[in-house]
TORVOVO-112239 format. One line per 8 residues: number of its first residue (from 1); for each residue x, y, z of N, C-alpha, C. Coordinates in steps of 0.02 Angstrom, whole numbers, m for minus. Each point is the difference from the previous one (the first is absolute). Layout:
N
NUM = X Y Z X Y Z X Y Z | ...
//
This chain:
503
1 = 4700 1437 5099 1 19 m40 m42 m79 m34 | m45 9 m59 m63 m49 1 10 26 m65 | m53 m62 m50 m7 m25 m66 m8 40 m46 | m50 51 22 m23 56 m35 m41 78 45 | m1 15 m15 m12 63 36 m81 m19 35 | 1 26 58 m47 m17 68 m39 23 m29 | m83 m22 28 m27 60 m11 2 81 45 | 18 m15 23 35 76 75 64 15 m46
9 = 24 m34 m61 89 40 m27 m11 81 23 | 64 29 m2 m14 50 21 82 21 m17 | 24 15 m52 65 0 m15 46 63 m22 | 48 5 1 22 65 m77 m23 m37 m81 | 42 m15 m6 m42 m27 m79 m69 m11 m27 | m25 m28 48 m77 m9 17 m46 78 m27 | 37 50 27 m13 66 m9 m21 11 m67 | 46 m14 m30 m1 1 m89 m40 m37 m25
17 = 7 m79 28 m52 m38 m12 m83 30 m13 | 11 34 25 m83 35 60 m29 49 m80 | 64 40 m38 m13 39 m27 m9 12 m70 | 42 m78 9 6 m20 m78 m61 m52 m16 | m49 m6 33 m74 m45 28 m27 75 m21 | m13 31 15 m42 67 12 16 52 m55 | 37 23 m27 36 17 m54 54 m4 m61 | m21 m69 m24 72 m20 m30 39 37 m60
25 = m65 42 m35 30 33 m60 19 56 1 | m16 23 93 38 70 m1 85 2 16 | 26 45 m60 68 17 33 38 m3 71 | 40 m51 26 6 3 56 85 34 11 | 57 m4 m46 72 22 9 15 37 m74 | 36 44 m10 32 16 m60 73 m10 51 | 48 m41 m77 67 33 44 34 25 m86 | 27 54 1 29 10 m40 m47 m19 m94
33 = 36 m60 m27 m57 m16 m71 m48 m47 9 | m1 m25 68 m57 m56 m1 m20 15 58 | m56 m32 7 m91 21 42 m47 m70 3 | 2 m3 48 m69 m68 25 m60 15 33 | m17 m32 m39 m71 9 12 12 m34 99 | m82 m7 24 11 m51 54 7 m77 8 | m71 m13 m45 26 m90 m15 63 18 m23 | 51 15 m52 72 m14 m9 18 m3 41
41 = 5 75 40 59 m20 53 m17 m74 46 | m57 12 18 m21 m59 66 22 m63 m46 | m6 m7 m58 34 m74 m54 61 8 2 | 63 55 m9 65 4 m2 11 m29 51 | m11 30 80 m2 m58 81 m10 m74 6 | m58 m17 m40 0 m56 m13 40 m43 m20 | 43 40 m64 47 m47 m21 78 8 28 | 7 59 42 65 26 26 m10 m65 66
49 = m50 m25 51 11 m24 32 20 m62 m12 | m28 4 m50 22 m89 m33 82 m14 m15 | 30 87 m44 56 m30 m17 44 26 71 | m30 23 45 32 6 68 17 m77 53 | m75 m27 m10 12 m65 38 40 m73 m64 | 20 14 m35 15 m21 m49 88 m16 m23 | 9 54 18 77 30 37 33 m48 75 | m68 m44 47 7 m35 25 m2 20 79
57 = m34 66 1 m3 20 59 m61 m30 29 | m11 16 90 m63 m33 10 m8 42 44 | m67 9 23 m26 34 42 41 32 49 | m3 75 0 31 13 74 79 11 12 | 39 m26 m79 59 2 m25 m3 95 m10 | 61 12 m6 m8 85 1 21 22 m68 | m22 32 m29 22 35 m71 23 65 0 | 66 43 m11 3 67 m7 13 27 m64
65 = m32 72 m9 m16 19 m48 46 40 m12 | 56 18 m46 32 54 16 0 44 m67 | m55 52 m16 m11 19 m79 m24 74 18 | m20 7 m80 m24 74 m21 m63 7 25 | m42 47 m7 m31 33 6 m39 m51 m85 | m43 m47 6 m39 m4 m59 m58 m78 3 | m50 m21 m66 m52 m27 17 9 m67 24 | 66 m14 m12 43 m69 m3 11 m7 86
73 = 22 55 48 11 17 45 m66 m35 45 | m47 47 m13 m59 m28 16 m40 m56 m2 | 18 m35 m55 m19 m47 m23 34 m54 69 | 60 m8 m40 44 m30 77 m28 m9 67 | 8 53 4 m57 8 89 m33 m20 m15 | m72 m3 m12 m54 m29 m11 m13 m63 m22 | 41 m32 m29 11 m80 m40 34 m21 96 | 60 21 27 17 m13 59 m66 m33 40
81 = m22 73 5 m73 0 43 m37 m67 7 | m5 m17 m67 m65 m37 m49 34 m83 12 | 58 25 22 33 m100 m26 16 m14 97 | 0 40 20 5 0 86 88 10 39 | 25 53 m46 69 15 15 10 33 41 | 66 28 10 2 68 39 32 37 m18 | m7 62 m49 9 44 m17 46 28 50 | 88 22 m52 19 48 44 56 74 m40
89 = m43 44 11 21 44 m51 40 15 26 | 36 23 m47 88 32 11 22 66 m25 | 0 62 26 38 75 m31 46 m16 m50 | m4 m17 m38 37 m20 m77 55 57 3 | 11 68 34 67 21 14 54 1 39 | m27 m63 37 39 m44 53 25 m42 m41 | 85 m6 25 62 m41 m43 31 m22 66 | 35 m58 m34 70 m12 67 m25 m30 65
97 = 40 6 42 m52 m14 77 m55 3 5 | m25 63 5 m80 26 m10 m49 m38 m34 | 22 m43 m60 m62 m13 m32 m3 m83 m4 | 97 m14 45 m10 m86 1 m17 m11 89 | 5 46 35 m30 m8 70 m87 m18 m11 | m42 29 m39 m69 16 m1 m8 m96 m33 | 31 m28 m66 2 m60 m24 2 m38 52 | 68 0 44 13 m39 38 m53 m11 41
105 = m10 58 51 m50 m2 50 m44 m24 m5 | m34 17 m56 m74 m9 m15 4 m93 m16 | 51 m11 m13 23 m63 m29 m61 m35 m97 | 10 69 m28 m22 0 m62 46 m53 m46 | m44 m48 m47 19 m63 2 m1 26 m105 | m22 42 m23 m46 21 m50 29 84 m13 | m7 29 m51 44 77 3 m68 4 m60 | m19 46 5 m60 33 m46 55 64 m33
113 = 27 17 m50 56 49 m42 m24 36 m39 | 17 57 m32 15 28 m54 77 m8 m35 | m19 m21 m60 99 m19 m21 40 61 6 | m13 48 m7 51 54 17 19 12 73 | m39 m58 42 23 4 68 39 m63 24 | m22 m39 m42 32 m58 13 78 m15 23 | 58 42 m34 78 m19 19 1 14 64 | m65 54 56 13 22 78 m18 m95 18
121 = m30 m22 m1 m10 m33 17 23 m65 32 | 29 m20 78 48 m39 22 17 m55 m82 | 75 m36 38 m7 m42 m62 m33 m103 m6 | m24 m14 40 m34 m45 40 m96 23 m23 | 17 56 m18 m84 24 12 m39 m64 m85 | m66 m4 55 m43 m38 m80 m62 56 m5 | 12 33 m73 m38 53 m33 m39 m32 m55 | m43 59 m21 m51 m5 m54 m35 40 10
129 = 24 36 m79 m14 58 m17 m69 33 2 | m20 31 15 m59 24 m20 m34 19 m59 | 38 23 m47 m25 42 m55 68 m9 m58 | m7 65 m62 61 15 m27 69 m86 m16 | m43 m58 m15 48 m84 1 m65 m34 m16 | 37 m44 m60 m55 m59 m10 2 m59 18 | 43 21 59 m30 m39 46 m33 4 87 | m30 65 m17 3 47 39 m89 m29 69
137 = m33 26 35 m46 m7 14 m68 14 m31 | 9 69 m7 m42 22 m81 m9 m53 m73 | 50 9 m10 m2 m38 m53 m7 m88 7 | m15 m45 48 m10 m72 14 m64 m10 m5 | m41 68 37 m91 9 1 m41 m41 m54 | 31 m5 m66 m55 12 m47 10 m82 m21 | 58 m21 9 m3 m104 20 m7 m24 81 | m19 56 44 m21 m52 44 m92 8 25
145 = 3 m73 39 m99 1 26 m2 46 43 | m36 9 m3 m35 37 66 m13 m40 67 | 46 29 42 34 m50 71 m86 m38 33 | m1 m44 26 m74 m39 25 29 m16 57 | 72 m7 50 2 m31 46 m35 21 62 | 45 m17 52 m10 53 80 9 81 m34 | m59 40 59 22 24 m7 m15 16 76 | 32 86 14 m9 14 110 m59 11 7
153 = m4 m12 83 m29 23 41 m1 77 4 | m49 44 26 28 60 36 44 m8 57 | 5 m56 36 57 45 33 93 m51 m14 | m3 4 m52 67 m22 m33 12 37 m16 | 97 12 13 46 73 m30 m11 14 m64 | m3 62 m14 m6 m5 m85 89 47 m11 | 2 27 43 61 65 m2 37 m3 37 | 66 15 20 43 51 24 49 54 2
161 = m61 66 35 30 59 m21 69 15 59 | 36 m10 m48 70 41 51 3 77 17 | m3 1 64 m25 51 33 76 62 m46 | m31 37 m2 68 62 m22 92 m7 4 | m7 m9 87 73 0 6 31 76 24 | m33 22 9 15 91 5 43 m12 74 | m3 m23 55 21 m44 81 57 m39 11 | m26 m71 m48 26 m43 m9 7 m36 m64
169 = 9 m77 3 m21 m51 m29 m49 4 m41 | m22 m24 m65 m76 m2 21 m19 m73 m1 | m64 6 22 m42 m51 45 m44 m9 m65 | m29 m73 m13 m64 m19 m37 m46 14 36 | m33 39 3 m97 6 25 m35 m71 m59 | m8 m51 69 m32 m60 m34 m91 26 0 | m32 29 m95 m55 19 0 m24 m83 m41 | m79 m15 35 m54 m50 m14 m30 31 m68
177 = m40 m32 m41 m45 32 m28 m66 31 28 | m34 m15 65 m42 21 48 35 82 m1 | 79 m10 38 1 75 3 3 36 m48 | 37 m2 m69 9 35 m35 m107 36 m12 | m36 m84 m34 m60 23 m16 m32 62 55 | 1 11 54 m34 27 57 52 86 m26 | 30 m26 m4 52 74 m14 m25 32 m61 | m15 m47 m73 m47 49 m56 m54 18 19
185 = m47 m45 52 m56 25 m3 m1 85 28 | 47 0 69 4 48 33 38 67 m51 | 46 m22 m44 14 40 m74 m43 42 m13 | m50 m57 m16 m67 13 m66 m50 74 31 | m11 m39 68 m68 54 46 36 68 15 | 83 21 31 24 48 30 37 49 m63 | 9 m48 m83 29 39 m30 m59 24 m61 | m68 m39 36 m42 20 m75 2 m18 m58
193 = 33 m42 m13 32 m42 m63 m58 m32 m26 | m19 12 m50 m66 m30 m82 40 m19 m54 | m56 m28 m18 15 m39 m83 14 43 m46 | m39 71 17 10 65 m19 84 12 m47 | 44 4 77 56 18 10 44 m19 m70 | 34 35 m19 46 m9 m64 101 1 50 | 4 m27 56 54 0 24 65 m13 m47 | 75 53 29 60 m23 m53 40 m36 71
201 = 23 m51 1 70 m26 47 50 2 m30 | 39 57 27 80 m15 m52 34 19 64 | m5 m17 70 29 m11 60 43 m83 m9 | 26 m23 23 38 m74 3 m75 m49 7 | m13 m42 m15 m32 m44 16 41 m61 34 | 50 28 15 19 m46 63 m10 15 77 | m14 62 m18 m12 16 85 m84 m14 16 | m20 32 57 m78 m52 35 m63 51 m39
209 = 44 90 5 m35 42 m10 m54 12 m40 | 60 m11 m81 m25 m16 m62 m29 m43 m3 | m6 m41 8 m7 m95 m13 m64 m12 30 | m15 23 78 m42 m22 46 m23 56 12 | m13 52 10 m52 80 17 m34 m6 m79 | 56 3 m38 m37 26 m64 m25 m46 m45 | 63 m37 m60 m20 m61 m33 m44 m48 m3 | 0 m33 43 m11 m64 39 m96 34 21
217 = m34 44 24 m58 24 16 m28 24 m58 | 42 31 m50 m28 29 m59 m34 m56 m50 | 51 m43 5 m17 m96 m29 m50 m4 26 | 7 3 69 m78 m21 33 m68 38 m10 | 5 57 m36 m62 18 17 m23 26 m93 | 38 m39 m24 16 m4 m78 m5 69 m46 | 61 27 15 28 57 m49 71 1 m34 | m38 59 m40 94 m13 m54 30 33 6
225 = 69 m49 36 69 6 30 47 24 m49 | 47 35 m21 27 9 m15 66 8 41 | 71 m63 m33 69 33 31 48 16 m24 | 43 31 6 66 32 m20 59 m38 37 | 51 32 m42 78 m26 31 6 44 60 | m34 57 m11 16 37 72 m19 71 m20 | 3 61 48 m36 37 3 18 50 m30 | 2 m25 m73 28 65 m46 m47 72 4
233 = 16 63 34 m54 57 m4 m17 m28 m87 | 32 25 m39 m50 14 m85 m29 m49 m6 | 16 m50 1 m29 m68 m7 m60 12 50 | m22 m4 45 m59 24 64 m38 58 m25 | 22 55 m35 m33 52 m30 m25 m4 m70 | 25 m42 m30 m9 m42 m73 m69 m27 7 | m16 m48 58 m71 m43 14 m33 36 31 | 4 50 42 m41 41 34 m17 67 m71
241 = 19 m6 m22 m47 76 m57 m31 m52 m63 | 35 m49 m3 m51 m59 m50 m43 m22 31 | m30 0 58 m38 m39 32 4 m59 26 | 47 m44 m9 17 m51 49 10 m42 65 | 21 58 22 12 16 95 m27 73 11 | m36 m19 67 m54 18 48 31 m6 72 | 62 m33 5 10 m8 69 50 m31 m3 | 45 32 68 68 m27 m24 34 m10 84
249 = 36 m32 9 26 m28 87 66 20 m25 | 37 53 64 83 10 m8 17 13 57 | 85 m9 14 13 25 83 24 73 m20 | m2 55 68 3 43 m11 69 14 m34 | 47 m39 m33 62 13 m25 m44 12 m57 | m6 m52 m22 m30 16 m82 m74 48 m14 | m1 29 32 m83 68 0 62 54 10 | 27 m4 46 63 71 m17 14 m11 m46
257 = 27 m43 m35 27 m2 m78 m42 22 m51 | m54 m11 m4 m29 m3 m38 m60 92 m1 | 12 5 79 1 87 m3 35 30 m37 | 72 m19 18 67 50 m12 m9 m20 m80 | m31 m52 m26 9 11 m88 m17 54 m36 | 48 23 m44 m24 69 m20 m72 m5 m49 | m13 m79 m13 m71 m3 m49 m52 18 49 | 15 m7 83 m35 m19 32 m52 48 m5
265 = 23 78 m10 m57 62 18 m46 7 m86 | 42 m40 m56 m46 35 m58 m35 m74 m26 | m1 m68 7 m22 m21 9 m91 m15 16 | m28 m45 m33 m80 8 6 m8 m89 49 | m2 35 74 10 m78 37 m73 31 14 | m78 11 m1 m50 14 4 m34 m80 m3 | 19 m35 m4 m26 m85 m32 18 m30 76 | 35 47 45 m17 m51 71 13 8 53
273 = m38 m45 21 m61 4 29 23 m30 76 | 73 m37 16 7 m47 62 93 12 m3 | 11 21 52 62 6 7 18 m25 78 | 49 m61 m4 17 m46 71 54 24 m3 | 16 19 62 85 m40 12 m5 m24 77 | 82 m17 28 m14 m54 48 73 4 m21 | 17 m60 47 82 m42 23 50 86 31 | m2 23 23 10 24 31 m22 103 m11
281 = 35 42 49 m59 37 20 14 33 m50 | m77 48 m11 10 70 m57 6 61 50 | 64 24 m7 m2 98 10 m54 7 m13 | m18 44 51 m83 35 0 21 57 m32 | 42 55 m37 m1 63 m54 m2 m58 m58 | 34 m54 6 11 m11 m83 m95 m33 m36 | m20 m18 75 m85 m35 m7 m18 73 m49 | 13 41 56 m49 70 m1 17 32 m83
289 = 56 m21 m33 14 37 m64 m23 m33 m59 | m1 m86 29 m44 m39 m49 m91 11 m12 | m35 30 67 m31 6 m4 m39 67 m30 | 36 27 0 13 78 m49 m7 3 m51 | 45 m51 m13 12 1 m88 m76 m68 m50 | m29 m50 56 m57 m7 m24 m40 m14 47 | m61 47 13 m17 15 54 m54 m62 8 | m36 m6 m72 m37 m66 m9 5 m66 36
297 = 67 m21 m5 53 m36 31 m35 m29 65 | m11 m96 m9 m28 m12 77 71 m41 23 | 21 25 51 52 m28 36 6 m74 38 | 14 m40 0 m5 m49 77 82 16 7 | m1 m22 62 62 m5 27 m29 m87 29 | 75 m49 m20 m21 m57 46 86 m26 50 | m19 m27 41 25 m24 25 18 m52 46 | 74 m32 6 1 m65 23 44 m32 5
305 = 17 m61 m4 44 m36 m2 31 m66 m40 | 48 m46 m41 m25 m69 m19 m47 m34 40 | 16 m7 57 m28 m55 52 m72 2 19 | m32 58 m32 m63 m9 m8 m18 10 m56 | 36 m10 m46 m49 m13 m68 5 52 m77 | 13 53 19 37 41 64 m59 76 m8 | m40 m25 9 m58 83 19 m29 m29 62 | 19 52 43 m30 m1 59 m44 74 13
313 = 16 53 m11 m49 66 m12 m12 37 m48 | m31 39 m31 m29 50 m47 m10 62 16 | 19 45 m16 m30 76 m3 m36 14 m56 | m76 m5 m13 m30 27 m64 35 71 m12 | m48 0 m64 0 84 m26 m43 54 47 | m48 m26 25 m40 44 30 30 18 89 | 62 m63 m5 3 24 81 62 36 27 | 49 22 m72 44 31 m6 9 41 36
321 = m39 67 7 m34 62 14 m5 6 81 | 58 41 16 15 m11 70 62 m32 41 | m8 m68 m43 72 m40 17 32 m32 m57 | 34 55 m40 53 m19 m46 53 m59 19 | 19 m20 62 67 m37 19 m40 m41 28 | m51 m11 m9 m42 m91 44 m18 m31 m61 | 24 m60 11 m2 m66 m54 m83 m48 21 | m58 56 42 m47 m25 5 m12 m48 28
329 = m71 m36 8 8 m47 42 m19 m84 m23 | 13 m56 33 m1 m56 m2 m45 m10 m63 | 31 m63 m19 m52 m22 m61 m60 m64 13 | m39 m19 m39 m50 m43 4 38 m48 31 | 43 m34 10 23 m67 22 55 17 58 | 9 49 46 64 12 m1 m25 22 80 | 17 m7 60 m12 50 56 66 m7 39 | 23 85 31 45 22 5 m8 38 58
337 = 69 5 55 8 31 54 32 34 1 | 37 30 30 54 60 35 9 m14 66 | 68 m35 28 26 m38 51 92 42 17 | m13 1 68 68 7 23 40 m70 m20 | 46 m2 61 70 m58 m20 m35 m39 46 | m31 m23 36 m45 m30 33 m65 m42 m37 | m2 31 m25 m77 m12 m63 m43 1 m2 | m4 86 67 m81 m12 44 m16 72 m68
345 = m59 34 2 m25 65 m24 31 55 20 | 5 47 m45 33 47 m1 m54 54 m17 | m25 69 63 m48 36 m31 11 29 m63 | m69 26 m35 12 16 m50 36 70 m8 | 17 15 m46 49 42 m23 91 3 37 | m6 m59 3 69 m4 43 35 m68 m40 | 79 5 m26 42 m42 m42 m10 m68 36 | m13 m32 m29 26 m83 7 m8 m58 m72
353 = 21 m90 15 m3 m4 m47 m39 m34 m36 | m9 m4 m39 m70 m23 m54 20 m83 23 | m78 m31 27 m6 m84 m27 m80 9 m17 | 32 m73 m33 m72 m14 m42 m5 m81 15 | m92 m8 m14 m5 m47 15 m34 m29 m54 | m15 m54 m33 m12 1 m86 m15 m68 m38 | m19 m2 m37 m3 m69 m43 30 11 m77 | 24 58 3 72 m11 m35 55 22 15
361 = m8 m30 80 81 m14 m12 42 m66 m9 | 72 8 m7 23 m41 m19 m10 m49 83 | 26 m48 m33 10 m79 57 61 m6 26 | 55 55 m19 66 4 38 65 16 m44 | 41 m7 20 44 8 m35 46 m64 m33 | 17 m11 m80 7 m66 m22 61 m19 44 | m4 m64 15 62 m22 55 49 23 29 | m34 56 28 37 48 68 m66 30 47
369 = 26 m50 64 m67 m20 44 8 30 40 | 34 38 17 45 59 80 m29 51 m35 | 5 30 m51 m22 62 m39 m74 4 m25 | m34 m59 m16 m81 m2 17 m37 m9 54 | 32 m32 66 m24 4 78 5 90 m2 | 64 11 m4 8 101 4 m44 22 m5 | m34 m17 m68 m41 38 m33 m61 8 23 | m30 m70 24 m60 m8 15 12 m13 71
377 = m55 77 30 8 m62 63 m86 44 42 | 7 m43 37 m64 26 48 m62 4 m54 | m5 m35 m84 m48 4 m25 7 44 m36 | 30 40 m15 6 38 m54 114 18 m39 | m53 23 m39 82 26 m17 29 67 m18 | 67 m22 19 30 59 17 34 30 m70 | m21 81 m10 1 33 m71 81 16 m3 | 27 4 44 71 71 14 m31 40 m33
385 = m58 42 14 m14 74 m50 m21 40 72 | 47 55 m3 m50 36 47 m57 62 m13 | m44 4 28 m54 36 m11 m44 33 53 | m29 47 m26 m56 20 40 m73 m23 m35 | m65 m14 43 m69 4 7 m35 75 33 | m58 8 m52 m11 60 34 m85 m23 14 | m31 30 43 m70 m20 m2 m47 m22 m9 | 9 m8 m90 m40 m8 m38 30 m74 m48
393 = 59 m17 41 8 m50 m41 78 11 m72 | 9 37 4 52 4 m76 67 17 28 | 31 m30 m25 73 m27 37 42 50 m58 | 74 31 35 27 52 m29 72 m52 20 | 43 m29 m52 65 m9 15 51 32 m1 | 33 m9 86 34 71 13 80 m33 m36 | 11 m84 m3 95 m21 m21 m19 m68 3 | 38 m24 m21 29 m87 50 22 36 45
401 = m12 m93 52 25 35 72 85 m1 m8 | 21 m23 m68 66 m16 13 34 52 m26 | m30 54 m25 23 67 m32 m25 43 31 | m33 15 69 2 75 52 60 m3 16 | 14 60 20 53 49 31 45 m2 60 | m7 m27 31 23 45 55 87 45 38 | m35 71 m22 29 46 14 m2 35 58 | 49 m11 16 5 10 69 m59 m20 72
409 = 4 m60 m26 m64 m33 66 m65 38 m24 | m4 3 m59 m78 40 m24 m24 m56 m78 | m15 m31 m1 m25 m44 m71 m43 53 m23 | 37 18 m86 m20 40 m41 m22 m35 m67 | m79 m2 m22 m23 m52 m45 25 43 m45 | 41 m37 m56 61 12 m79 m64 48 m49 | m66 m35 m5 m49 8 m52 m1 92 26 | m26 11 46 m40 94 24 90 19 m24
417 = 65 1 7 36 27 m30 10 m3 m73 | m10 m72 m29 5 27 m66 m70 30 m32 | m43 m1 19 m66 49 m21 16 74 m8 | 31 26 71 17 69 3 64 m8 m65 | 24 m26 m25 60 19 m36 m16 m15 m75 | m45 m41 m12 m50 10 m71 m20 61 m12 | m18 57 52 m34 42 m30 48 65 3 | 57 m42 m21 57 34 m35 m5 m3 m78
425 = 6 54 m27 m5 m21 m89 68 m38 m37 | 31 2 25 70 m19 m23 m2 m69 34 | m42 m40 53 m4 m44 19 m39 m72 m52 | 22 m25 m28 m17 m45 m44 2 m67 37 | 47 m20 76 m15 m82 m7 27 37 66 | m24 m61 81 25 39 54 m3 m78 40 | 77 m21 14 m22 m61 64 16 33 68 | m36 8 57 68 6 59 6 m57 58
433 = 72 m8 0 14 m43 52 26 9 67 | 41 m30 32 23 13 52 90 m40 1 | 15 67 19 70 m41 m13 31 m6 71 | 61 m16 23 17 m18 54 51 32 23 | m7 60 53 10 38 15 40 18 80 | 51 3 36 16 m6 77 m42 42 39 | m37 29 m28 m47 84 31 m68 m6 14 | m7 m29 m74 m81 1 m10 m19 m65 8
441 = 34 m49 3 m9 m83 m27 m9 0 m53 | m79 37 m36 21 m29 m74 m20 102 m38 | 48 38 m23 m2 27 m45 m71 m2 m55 | m35 23 16 m38 20 m74 12 50 m68 | m5 m64 m43 48 11 m54 m46 11 m48 | m4 13 m66 m35 29 m59 41 m20 m63 | m30 m59 m25 30 m29 m94 m72 45 m45 | 39 29 m36 m29 37 m47 m1 15 m66
449 = m40 m13 m46 18 12 m64 m20 59 m32 | 67 16 0 m58 93 m45 m31 m8 m44 | m43 59 m32 18 9 m70 2 86 m23 | 62 9 56 8 74 m49 53 12 83 | 26 65 m29 64 32 24 m39 17 99 | 28 m33 64 m6 m9 55 48 m34 32 | 10 53 72 79 m25 40 m41 m36 34 | 38 m22 58 m17 m29 86 m19 50 38
457 = 30 65 m6 m42 42 60 m33 21 m14 | m28 13 m72 m68 11 m19 m60 m54 3 | 9 m51 10 m44 m50 15 m33 m7 69 | 63 m12 30 m3 19 102 m22 46 28 | m16 65 m40 m44 55 17 m65 m5 m34 | 18 m26 m48 m73 m24 m3 m66 m38 45 | 58 m54 m6 m49 m55 71 1 32 51 | 44 29 35 m14 43 58 m71 45 16
465 = 15 23 m63 m90 42 m9 m24 m34 8 | m45 m58 m21 m40 m36 14 m10 m69 56 | 48 13 26 14 m55 75 28 31 22 | 27 m64 72 15 40 57 62 m17 m7 | 18 59 6 108 m29 3 6 m48 15 | m18 m41 52 21 m70 12 m5 m58 m56 | m44 8 m50 1 m22 m33 20 6 m62 | 30 72 m20 42 2 m57 52 m17 m25
473 = m4 m12 m68 75 m52 m1 80 25 49 | 38 m43 m3 56 23 9 32 11 m38 | 9 m34 m68 24 m12 m63 m45 m18 m42 | 21 34 m87 m26 m14 m49 45 m28 m43 | m23 m65 m37 76 m45 m9 m24 17 m95 | 2 m1 m40 m18 13 m73 19 m52 m16 | m41 m48 m58 m3 m47 m36 m5 m20 m77 | m4 m30 m43 m41 28 m79 m46 m35 1
481 = m33 m69 32 m52 m56 33 2 m25 39 | m39 m19 40 m23 m15 73 3 m95 m23 | 34 m31 55 m17 m75 m26 m57 m38 16 | m44 m32 m53 m72 m32 7 10 m63 13 | m51 m40 m4 m6 m51 20 m56 m10 m84 | m40 m68 m3 m17 m25 m43 m61 51 m5 | m48 0 59 m55 18 4 m4 113 3 | 66 17 25 16 61 m40 13 33 69
489 = 14 m23 82 9 m9 26 68 19 52 | 18 63 8 55 14 m4 56 m48 51 | 44 m8 m21 53 m38 51 45 42 76 | m58 6 31 57 35 78 43 m30 19 | m15 m61 m14 57 m47 34 60 46 m40 | 13 2 m52 70 m9 m54 m13 68 1 | m19 49 29 38 75 5 25 m9 51 | m43 m31 46 59 m6 69 42 m20 m13
497 = 32 m67 m32 71 m39 24 42 69 m54 | m37 15 m56 36 52 m48 36 40 30 | m44 64 31 19 49 16 18 m3 94 | 13 m56 60 14 m8 42 67 51 16 | 23 28 45 46 44 34 3 65 m69 | m45 6 m26 m8 88 m18 m41 63 41 | m9 m24 71 m18 47 16 59 m2 63
//
C-alpha cells in the first residue's frame, strides 16, 4: 500500500479516474432515473471509499456484495477498489448454507446488500445497505469527504471471484488489480470496444463477465453505459429502437429467449451493431437463426473462466464463417496450449485440456493451497476445458473434462450430441450427460426442454441420422427448464444427480 497513487499506479479504479480526467462531462452510467457523468462517478467512488473505511475496515479486509444490479453496486465495487479493500461479489440468488459458506470462507467482515435481501443474511452479519435506505452507501455519499488515504498497488488483491461451483464447492479466485487491468485491455482490443458504443449491461454485475469483460472496460474507454435490473426483452428492444443501445452481451440462454420472444421478429433492431455471447456454449443452429434475422449484426464469441478475469479467447464477426463452433483465438495477454494428461502438447486437431499462461490469471484460490497447487502446474494453469486447436490457432471447446461421456469405453463429447439435437425444430434447449450403466459404463442421456409436441423416439431417431450410432442418446428425458448457475452455465452435475438410475 502507498500513501497516494504512485507514478506507475495501475489499478481498477484508476481506469475510471483517467476517463474522468479525459472526459469529465460525458455521461458514464444511466441506471433507472439516475445518470452520472464521469466526473460525478469518480467523485462518488472517492466518497464511497471514505464511507467504507469509516466503518472500520482496513486494507485487505474482505467486503462482500450481495445485491441486485444498480449504479450503487458499481460504486460499491469501485469504492472498495480505491479504499484497498477486497470485494467479494455474491450471487443474489444464493440463500442459506450456500450464502453462509461464501461469507464464511472469504472472511467477509461487512456485506453490502439491498434492503430486500438483508433478511437472508446470517444473523451475525454486519451489513450496509447499498441503496433505498436513509443510511445506505448511496445516501451517505453527500455528507462524506473524498477519500485521501492509502490507495492500493497493482499487485494488491481487489476481488475474490468465486467459481460457479458446477462440480464442487465454489473457490475464491484471488484477483489483483494488475490481473484485471490486463484483462480490461485484452477485452478492449479483442471486442472492439470504443467510446462511441452505447452498451447495455443487463446480466448480473456480481458475475465477472458482465462486470470485467464489458462494464469496466467500457468505462475505461469512456463509453455511455446503461445498467438494467435484468435482461428484460421488451426493455432491451425499447432501448435499441430509441437509440440508447447498440451493444449487448448475453449468454446463449438469454439470446435464445430473445430470439423466441414474440416481438423479436417485428421490432426495429437495426441499431444493434455488436452482439456478444459467451459463458456457455452457443448451439450452432441457434447462432445461425440469429444471424439470419439480423444479418448486419456483428457476433463475438467470448470464452474464458473466472480465474483468468474471465476473458481468454474471442471469435470475431469476420471469423465466424466456416468455424461457427469455434471460440476463437487467445486475446492479447493470454497464451494457450492444448495438452494431454502429462502436460505435453497434442497435435492440432486432437482433443486435450486447455492450459493458460497470462498476467490476467488469479494468484490462486483463497485459503485453498492444495486446490491452488493442483490448478497451477509446470508454470501453466489447468483450465479443465477440453478443446481442439486447429492449424490457424483457433480453439473449439469440446466439453468440460469432467463432462466427457465414457460410453462403452469410447469417449463422447456431449456438445456434439447437443448440436445434433438442436437441429430439431422442437428442441428449445438440450443438455447431454452420462448416467451410470452396467453395460455401457455411462449411457448417453439427453435432457431436453421442448417447445412443442415431440417424443423420445423421434429425437433419438433424429440424432441417429446425424451421428454415429454409438453417439446417439440411449434415453431422452423431458424437463420444463434446465438448472443453471449465475453465468448461464447448465449444471450438469445436478442433472446427473437428479436422474441417476433412469437408464
